[in-house]
C-alpha positions as CSV (number, residue, x, y, z in Angstrom):
1,M,4.8,25.9,-5.1
2,K,5.5,24.9,-8.8
3,L,6.5,21.7,-10.1
4,E,10.6,22.4,-10.1
5,Q,10.2,23.3,-5.9
6,M,8.1,19.8,-5.9
7,V,10.8,17.8,-7.9
8,E,14.3,19.5,-6.1
9,K,12.3,18.3,-2.8
10,F,10.9,14.6,-3.4
11,Q,12.8,13.4,-6.3
12,C,16.4,15.1,-6.5
13,P,17.4,13.8,-2.8
14,G,19.9,10.8,-4.0
15,C,19.4,11.1,-7.5
16,V,22.4,10.2,-9.9
17,C,21.6,13.5,-12.2
18,G,22.4,16.0,-9.3
19,S,21.2,17.6,-6.5
20,D,18.3,19.9,-8.1
21,T,16.8,21.1,-11.5
22,K,19.9,23.1,-12.7
23,C,21.8,19.4,-12.9
24,G,21.6,20.1,-16.6
25,R,19.4,17.2,-17.0
26,Y,16.4,18.5,-15.5
27,T,13.3,17.3,-17.7
28,P,10.1,17.6,-17.0
29,D,7.4,15.0,-18.7
30,S,5.2,16.3,-20.7
31,Y,2.2,16.4,-18.6
32,G,4.1,18.2,-16.2
33,L,4.4,16.1,-13.4
34,R,8.2,14.8,-13.0
35,C,11.7,14.6,-13.7
36,T,12.2,12.1,-16.2
37,R,15.5,11.5,-15.6
38,H,15.3,10.8,-12.1
39,V,17.5,7.9,-11.4
40,L,17.3,6.2,-7.9
41,G,21.2,6.5,-6.3
42,T,20.9,5.2,-3.1
43,L,20.8,1.5,-3.1
44,L,20.3,0.2,0.7
45,V,21.4,-3.6,1.5
46,L,18.6,-6.5,1.3
47,I,15.7,-3.6,0.3
48,G,17.0,-2.0,-2.8
49,H,17.2,0.9,-4.2
50,I,15.1,4.1,-2.1
51,A,13.7,7.2,-3.4
52,L,15.3,9.7,-0.3
53,G,13.4,12.1,-1.0
54,L,9.7,10.1,0.0
55,P,8.9,9.1,2.8
56,K,8.4,5.6,4.5
57,G,5.9,3.5,3.0
58,F,6.6,5.4,-0.5
59,C,10.3,5.5,-1.5
60,C,10.7,1.8,-2.9
61,P,9.9,1.8,-6.5
62,G,8.9,-2.0,-7.0
63,F,10.1,-4.5,-8.5
64,E,11.7,-6.1,-11.7
65,T,9.5,-8.6,-13.3
66,S,12.8,-10.9,-14.0
67,G,13.1,-11.6,-10.1
68,N,12.2,-11.3,-6.3
69,R,14.2,-8.5,-5.4
70,N,13.6,-4.9,-5.7
71,T,16.2,-4.2,-9.1
72,R,14.2,-1.0,-10.1
73,N,16.2,2.5,-10.2
74,T,13.7,4.8,-11.3
75,I,10.2,5.5,-9.0
76,D,6.8,6.1,-11.2
77,I,5.9,9.6,-9.2
78,R,3.5,12.5,-10.3
79,M,3.5,15.6,-8.5
80,W,0.3,17.5,-8.0
81,V,0.6,21.5,-6.9
82,V,-2.4,22.9,-5.2
83,G,-5.1,23.1,-6.5
84,T,-4.6,19.4,-9.0
85,K,-5.0,16.0,-8.5
86,P,-5.3,12.6,-9.9
87,G,-8.9,11.3,-10.8
88,W,-8.9,8.5,-9.0
89,D,-11.5,6.1,-9.8
90,R,-11.8,2.5,-10.3
91,F,-9.4,2.5,-12.4
92,N,-7.0,4.4,-11.0
93,V,-7.7,3.8,-7.7
94,P,-5.9,4.8,-4.2
95,V,-4.5,2.2,-1.9
96,W,-2.2,3.5,0.8
97,A,-2.1,7.1,2.2
98,M,-0.5,9.3,4.2
99,V,-0.3,13.0,5.1
100,V,3.7,14.4,5.8
101,D,4.5,18.0,6.0
102,G,1.1,19.1,3.9
103,F,1.9,16.5,1.2
104,L,-0.7,14.0,0.5
105,F,1.4,10.9,-0.8
106,I,-0.9,8.0,-2.4
107,R,0.3,4.7,-3.7
108,T,-2.3,4.4,-7.2
109,Y,-3.0,1.1,-8.3
110,Q,-4.3,1.2,-11.9
111,P,-5.1,-2.5,-12.1
112,R,-6.2,-2.6,-15.8
113,L,-2.7,-2.1,-16.6
114,N,-1.2,-3.8,-13.7
115,S,1.0,-1.0,-12.7
116,T,1.5,2.0,-9.9
117,F,2.6,5.4,-9.0
118,V,3.6,7.1,-5.6
119,D,1.3,10.2,-6.3
120,V,2.1,13.4,-4.5
121,V,-0.3,15.9,-3.8
122,E,0.5,19.5,-2.5
123,G,-2.1,20.4,0.2
124,G,-4.1,17.1,0.3
125,T,-5.4,15.7,2.8
126,L,-6.8,11.9,3.7
127,A,-10.2,12.9,3.2
128,M,-9.3,13.1,-0.6
129,V,-8.9,9.5,-0.5
130,P,-11.6,8.2,1.9
131,Q,-11.0,4.4,0.7
132,A,-7.4,4.3,0.9
133,L,-5.5,2.6,4.1
134,N,-4.0,5.4,6.1
135,V,-0.3,4.3,6.1
136,S,0.5,6.5,9.7
137,E,-1.4,3.8,11.6
138,F,1.1,1.2,10.8
139,I,3.9,3.1,9.9
140,D,6.2,1.5,12.6
141,E,5.2,-2.0,10.9
142,I,7.1,-0.8,7.4
143,D,11.2,-1.5,6.9
């Protein structure tokens, strides 16, 4: 799968810029890991913005520092095609993970920077991140 295909599968659904990479706004980042123009276009009452292309547990972008509501309309995502993956270590810590339809979804935390990413690894397995919690074991508890 190419980056453009992953963007169309995971970022384009619900994006206010368009439904595919031919929207005229598609702009890959300098690392080739995501579209930088992506804007979440779906807002759920009491939950906030969500990324329609991502599974439950990985679709919420997080919070702005200004309040206690999910008010962000962008999500920090990195997509990794077959044969590539993040360098997880003490500075990029895989916290949650789940495999859905041949893709490994990981909530990666960078404690030194206090930031998070949703990593999507094509063909990834839970064995790649043995220290991460398997979200599929408690998916029914997530809103």
